[in-house]
C-alpha positions as CSV (number, residue, x, y, z in Angstrom):
1,M,138.9,102.4,94.1
2,S,138.6,101.0,98.0
3,T,135.3,102.0,99.5
4,P,135.5,103.5,102.6
5,L,134.4,100.3,104.5
6,R,136.7,98.1,103.0
7,I,139.6,99.9,103.4
8,I,138.5,100.0,107.4
9,R,138.0,96.0,106.9
10,E,141.6,95.9,105.5
11,K,143.2,97.7,108.0
12,L,141.3,95.5,111.4
13,N,142.6,92.7,109.1
14,I,139.3,90.6,109.0
15,T,137.0,88.9,106.3
16,Q,134.2,89.7,104.8
17,T,132.6,87.0,107.0
18,E,134.1,88.5,110.1
19,L,132.5,92.0,109.6
20,A,129.3,91.5,109.4
21,N,129.1,89.3,112.4
22,L,130.5,92.3,113.8
23,M,127.9,94.8,112.4
24,G,125.4,91.8,113.0
25,T,124.2,92.1,109.6
26,T,125.0,89.4,106.6
27,Q,128.0,89.0,103.9
28,A,125.8,90.1,101.1
29,T,125.0,93.7,102.7
30,V,128.6,94.0,104.0
31,S,129.4,93.4,99.8
32,R,127.1,95.9,98.9
33,M,128.4,98.4,101.3
34,E,132.2,98.0,100.3
35,A,130.7,98.7,96.9
36,G,129.4,101.6,97.7
37,Q,125.8,100.8,97.1
38,W,124.6,100.5,100.3
39,E,126.0,102.6,103.9
40,P,126.3,101.3,107.3
41,N,123.4,102.7,110.0
42,A,125.2,104.5,113.4
43,S,125.0,101.2,115.3
44,Q,126.8,99.4,112.7
45,V,129.5,102.0,113.0
46,Q,130.3,102.4,116.7
47,A,130.4,98.6,116.2
48,V,133.3,98.7,114.2
49,L,134.7,101.4,116.4
50,A,135.1,99.6,119.2
51,K,136.3,96.4,117.6
52,S,139.1,99.4,116.6
53,T,139.9,100.4,119.9
54,S,140.4,97.1,121.1
55,L,142.6,95.6,118.4
56,G,144.9,99.7,118.5
57,V,143.8,100.7,115.4
58,D,143.4,104.4,115.0
59,L,139.7,104.8,113.1
60,S,137.1,107.4,113.7
61,V,133.4,108.0,111.8
62,D,135.3,110.7,109.2
63,D,136.7,106.9,108.1
64,F,133.9,106.0,106.6
65,V,133.4,108.7,104.8
66,L,135.4,109.3,101.3
67,P,135.4,112.3,99.5
68,N,134.5,112.2,96.1
69,M,133.3,109.1,95.9
70,S,130.9,108.3,93.1
71,V,130.1,104.4,92.9
72,S,126.4,103.6,92.9
73,P,124.4,100.9,91.1
74,T,122.6,103.6,88.8
75,N,125.3,105.4,87.3
76,G,126.7,102.7,85.2
77,T,130.1,101.8,87.3
78,S,131.4,98.5,86.7
79,L,132.0,96.9,89.3
80,A,134.3,93.9,89.4
81,A,133.9,90.2,90.5
82,S,136.1,90.6,93.4
83,E,134.2,93.4,94.5
84,V,130.6,91.4,94.9
85,G,132.1,88.2,96.5
86,F,131.5,86.0,93.7
87,D,134.6,85.0,91.5
88,H,132.4,83.9,88.1
89,R,131.9,85.7,85.2
90,H,129.0,83.4,84.3
91,L,126.4,80.6,86.6
92,L,126.9,77.5,84.5
93,G,126.3,75.5,87.1
94,I,126.4,74.6,91.0
95,Q,129.5,72.3,90.6
96,D,132.4,75.1,90.5
97,L,130.8,77.3,93.0
98,S,132.3,77.1,96.7
99,P,130.7,77.1,100.2
100,D,131.4,81.2,100.0
101,E,130.4,81.6,97.1
102,I,126.9,80.0,97.4
103,T,126.7,81.6,100.6
104,F,127.1,85.4,99.4
105,L,124.0,84.4,96.9
106,L,122.1,83.2,98.9
107,D,122.1,85.6,102.1
108,L,122.1,88.6,98.9
109,S,118.6,87.0,97.7
110,N,117.3,86.3,101.3
111,I,117.7,90.5,101.0
112,Y,115.7,90.6,97.9
113,A,113.1,88.1,99.2
114,E,112.2,90.8,101.7
115,R,112.5,93.2,99.7
116,N,109.9,91.8,97.3
117,R,107.9,91.5,100.3
118,T,107.3,95.2,100.3
119,A,105.5,97.9,98.8
120,D,108.6,99.4,97.7
121,R,110.1,96.2,95.6
122,K,110.8,98.9,92.1
123,M,114.4,99.5,92.0
124,S,116.8,100.9,88.9
125,L,119.4,98.8,89.6
126,L,119.9,97.6,86.5
127,A,118.7,100.8,85.0
128,G,120.0,101.2,81.5
129,K,121.1,97.3,81.1
130,T,119.3,95.0,79.5
131,V,118.5,91.2,80.0
132,I,117.8,88.5,77.2
133,N,115.8,85.5,78.0
134,L,116.8,82.7,75.2
135,F,114.5,79.8,75.8
136,F,114.8,76.7,73.0
137,E,112.5,74.6,75.4
138,E,109.3,75.6,76.9
139,S,108.7,77.1,79.8
140,T,106.9,79.4,82.4
141,R,107.9,79.1,85.6
142,T,111.5,79.6,85.0
143,R,111.2,82.1,82.3
144,T,108.7,84.1,84.1
145,S,110.9,84.2,86.8
146,F,113.4,85.7,85.3
147,E,111.7,88.2,83.5
148,L,110.4,89.9,86.7
149,A,113.5,89.6,88.4
150,G,115.0,91.9,85.9
151,K,112.3,94.3,85.6
152,R,112.0,94.1,89.3
153,L,115.8,95.5,89.3
154,G,115.0,98.1,86.7
155,A,116.8,95.9,83.0
156,D,115.3,96.3,79.8
157,V,114.0,92.9,79.5
158,I,113.9,90.5,75.7
159,N,112.2,87.3,75.6
160,I,113.1,85.5,72.3
161,A,110.2,83.1,71.1
162,V,112.7,80.0,69.5
163,A,109.7,78.3,68.0
164,S,109.4,81.4,65.4
165,S,113.2,83.0,65.7
166,S,116.1,82.3,63.3
167,I,117.0,79.4,65.0
168,K,114.5,77.4,64.2
169,K,115.2,78.7,60.6
170,G,118.3,76.8,60.7
171,E,121.1,78.9,62.5
172,T,123.7,77.7,64.2
173,V,124.2,78.5,68.2
174,I,127.3,80.1,67.2
175,D,125.2,82.3,64.6
176,T,123.3,82.9,67.1
177,A,125.7,84.3,69.6
178,V,127.0,86.6,67.2
179,T,124.2,87.7,66.4
180,L,123.5,88.3,70.1
181,N,126.6,90.1,70.6
182,A,125.5,92.7,67.9
183,M,122.8,93.6,70.3
184,H,125.3,94.2,73.3
185,A,122.9,92.4,75.8
186,D,124.6,92.6,79.8
187,A,123.2,89.1,80.5
188,L,121.9,86.4,78.6
189,V,119.4,83.4,80.3
190,V,119.6,80.2,78.5
191,R,117.4,77.6,78.1
192,H,118.1,74.6,76.1
193,P,117.5,70.7,75.8
194,H,121.2,69.7,74.9
195,A,123.6,69.4,78.1
196,G,126.7,71.9,77.3
197,A,125.1,74.1,74.8
198,V,124.7,77.0,77.3
199,Q,128.3,76.2,77.8
200,L,129.1,76.9,74.2
201,L,127.2,80.1,74.0
202,S,129.1,81.4,77.2
203,E,132.2,80.9,75.7
204,K,131.2,82.9,72.0
205,V,129.2,85.8,73.5
206,N,130.5,89.2,75.4
207,C,128.0,89.2,78.4
208,A,127.1,87.3,81.3
209,V,125.9,83.9,80.8
210,I,123.0,82.3,83.4
211,N,121.9,79.0,82.8
212,G,118.3,78.3,82.9
213,G,118.7,74.9,82.5
214,D,120.6,72.7,79.9
215,G,119.5,69.2,79.1
216,S,119.7,66.9,82.0
217,H,123.0,68.8,83.2
218,E,122.1,71.5,85.1
219,H,119.7,73.6,86.8
220,P,121.4,75.9,88.9
221,T,119.0,78.9,90.1
222,Q,116.8,76.2,90.8
223,A,118.9,74.5,93.6
224,L,120.0,77.9,94.7
225,L,115.9,78.9,94.9
226,D,115.7,75.4,97.3
227,A,118.4,76.4,99.7
228,L,117.1,79.6,99.9
229,T,113.8,78.2,100.8
230,I,115.4,75.6,103.4
231,R,117.5,77.9,105.0
232,R,114.9,80.0,105.6
233,R,112.5,77.6,107.2
234,K,115.1,76.2,108.8
235,G,117.7,77.8,109.3
236,H,120.9,76.5,108.0
237,L,121.6,73.5,105.4
238,Q,124.5,71.5,107.2
239,G,123.2,68.6,108.8
240,L,120.0,68.7,106.9
241,L,118.9,65.2,105.7
242,V,117.5,65.5,102.2
243,A,115.6,63.1,99.9
244,L,115.5,63.4,96.1
245,C,112.6,61.3,95.0
246,G,111.5,60.5,91.5
247,D,113.2,60.6,88.0
248,V,116.8,61.3,88.9
249,A,118.3,60.1,85.5
250,H,117.0,62.9,83.7
251,S,116.7,65.7,86.6
252,R,119.0,68.4,86.1
253,V,117.6,69.9,89.2
254,A,118.5,66.6,91.0
255,R,122.5,67.0,89.9
256,S,122.7,71.0,91.1
257,N,120.9,69.7,94.3
258,I,123.1,67.0,95.0
259,Y,126.1,69.8,94.2
260,L,125.1,72.4,96.6
261,L,123.6,70.4,99.0
262,Q,126.8,68.6,99.7
263,T,128.9,71.7,99.0
264,M,126.9,73.4,102.0
265,G,127.5,70.4,104.4
266,A,123.6,67.7,103.9
267,R,123.9,65.0,103.6
268,V,121.5,63.3,100.6
269,R,119.6,60.1,99.5
270,V,117.8,59.6,96.4
271,I,115.2,57.5,95.7
272,A,113.7,56.0,92.7
273,P,113.3,53.1,91.1
274,P,116.7,51.4,89.1
275,T,115.8,52.3,86.3
276,L,115.3,55.8,87.2
277,I,119.0,56.3,88.9
278,P,121.6,56.8,86.6
279,A,124.7,54.6,86.9
280,G,127.5,55.8,88.9
281,M,125.2,57.9,91.1
282,D,127.0,56.3,94.1
283,R,130.0,57.9,93.3
284,L,128.5,61.8,93.8
285,G,128.4,60.8,97.8
286,V,124.9,60.4,97.4
287,E,122.8,57.0,99.6
288,V,120.8,54.9,97.0
289,F,117.2,53.4,98.0
290,H,114.5,52.0,96.0
291,D,112.1,51.8,99.2
292,M,110.4,54.8,99.0
293,R,109.7,53.9,103.1
294,A,112.9,53.4,103.8
295,G,114.4,56.0,102.1
296,L,112.4,58.5,103.7
297,A,113.2,57.3,107.5
298,D,114.5,59.9,109.1
299,C,114.3,62.8,106.4
300,D,114.3,66.5,107.3
301,I,113.2,67.4,103.3
302,V,111.3,65.6,101.0
303,M,111.7,66.8,97.5
304,M,109.8,65.3,95.0
305,L,110.7,65.4,91.1
306,R,108.7,65.0,87.9
307,L,108.9,62.4,85.7
308,Q,110.6,64.0,82.7
309,R,108.6,61.8,80.1
310,E,109.8,64.3,77.0
311,R,113.6,63.9,77.7
312,M,112.7,59.5,78.1
313,T,113.3,57.1,75.1
314,G,111.9,53.8,76.2
315,S,110.0,52.6,78.8
316,F,110.9,53.4,82.5
317,V,108.5,52.6,84.4
318,P,105.2,49.7,84.3
319,S,102.5,52.5,84.5
320,V,101.9,55.4,86.0
321,H,99.4,54.1,88.6
322,E,101.9,51.7,89.6
323,Y,104.4,54.6,89.7
324,F,102.4,56.5,92.3
325,H,101.8,53.0,94.5
326,F,105.8,52.5,94.5
327,Y,107.0,56.2,94.5
328,G,104.0,58.8,94.8
329,L,104.0,60.7,98.1
330,D,100.9,60.3,100.4
331,Y,100.6,60.9,104.1
332,E,101.6,57.2,104.6
333,K,104.7,57.2,102.9
334,L,105.5,60.9,104.7
335,S,104.9,59.7,107.8
336,H,108.3,57.7,107.9
337,A,109.9,60.8,107.7
338,K,110.5,63.4,110.7
339,P,107.3,65.0,111.6
340,D,108.7,68.6,110.6
341,A,109.9,67.2,107.5
342,L,109.3,69.8,104.2
343,I,107.6,68.9,101.3
344,M,109.1,70.5,98.1
345,H,108.5,70.4,94.1
346,P,110.2,72.1,91.9
347,G,107.5,72.1,89.6
348,P,105.3,71.9,87.4
349,M,103.7,68.9,89.6
350,N,101.6,65.6,88.6
351,R,99.1,65.7,90.8
352,G,98.5,61.5,91.4
353,V,101.8,61.0,89.6
354,E,104.5,61.5,91.9
355,I,102.8,63.2,94.7
356,D,99.0,63.3,95.8
357,S,97.6,67.1,96.0
358,A,96.5,66.8,99.6
359,V,100.5,66.8,100.6
360,A,101.3,69.1,97.9
361,D,98.6,71.2,98.9
362,D,99.9,71.1,103.4
363,I,99.6,74.1,104.4
364,D,102.0,73.4,107.7
365,R,104.8,71.0,105.6
366,S,104.6,72.0,101.9
367,V,106.7,74.9,100.7
368,I,106.4,74.6,97.2
369,H,104.9,78.1,96.9
370,E,107.5,79.5,98.7
371,Q,109.4,78.0,95.8
372,V,108.4,79.7,93.2
373,E,108.7,83.4,95.5
374,M,112.4,82.8,96.3
375,G,112.9,82.2,93.0
376,V,112.5,85.4,91.8
377,A,114.6,86.5,94.7
378,V,117.6,84.2,93.8
379,R,117.4,85.7,90.0
380,M,117.2,89.2,91.2
381,A,120.8,88.4,92.8
382,C,122.2,86.6,89.9
383,L,121.8,88.8,87.5
384,D,122.5,91.9,90.0
385,V,126.2,90.4,90.9
386,L,126.4,89.0,87.2
387,T,125.8,92.2,85.5
388,R,128.0,94.0,88.2
389,T,131.1,92.0,86.5
390,D,130.4,93.6,82.6
391,P,133.9,95.0,80.9
392,R,131.9,98.0,79.3
393,T,131.9,100.9,81.0
394,A,129.4,104.0,80.9
395,P,130.3,106.1,78.0
């Protein structure tokens, strides 16, 4: 069903972004208004009416109300992906997302970030829906973040402990998919040690699937929360110079960030010893440095990456002490970046290995704790958007 604001926008022949600028709000907010979940305020209505007058389009206040319309986030009505500006069934990676889709998710995440800072942060948007966290790898931050995101939206959240599940007893991924289908979940968050496993699951289940990290492939929500953190501090992503430093070879965070940052117009450098730079990295359009100081020159963002020892087969660095000497972030190396450069880390941190404690705890430049906060908001936005694409309707 077309809602009043969508009908009005079509009459004015403008895009969601243009309407958002006209109303002094974000594209994500306009999308929620067009979905019938939020209503424009008086000043926004007047701005649209003024625009219609200048275009010679006949509109009145009555056009903002559609009788007998009942589309709300709590009545069980499913909304098509096109209704929310995100035309994907699942979130498996960043590589296939357009700039507009990334912007939409970041705008919606920003709304949730502000909502989470109020006392009224518990909602019923996903009341009656079920979110399953299926983590084949140990996780504290990501799993807890998704759990909190689902509960704040009002969903029933179930955590499946793989260590004590049938999966550990020999059940295949396909059998797991069949079992999960029988549970009629609305969203499935999956972390898996092997690249491509989440994609396989998404092809076999009937619900929306969010990649919580698969091997060394991608970690899309981490890249989104990093981008949100940067955008809130810097105001934009376009034109920023971002350095990813550390174990790039085994990092799914690095890959997702490279895809997102370049899509949004940022320049990306990777800094690491040759043993921790994957082959063909230059073909991704990034600048490759093996000298930390040269690589950090004039950078706006310094993002440190953890040594992924659990994924290493063999010796990639001579010693932890030597690695920190050449590639650990301390104030001397940081001085080569811009004076207002932000310090980031996806966590968990290895203090004294990839980052010095004093730098990590710098209250003026480190945004590591803010990244954790933005993670909940981003995952709320992803669960919100993807559960709207659920083809099952309320009984």
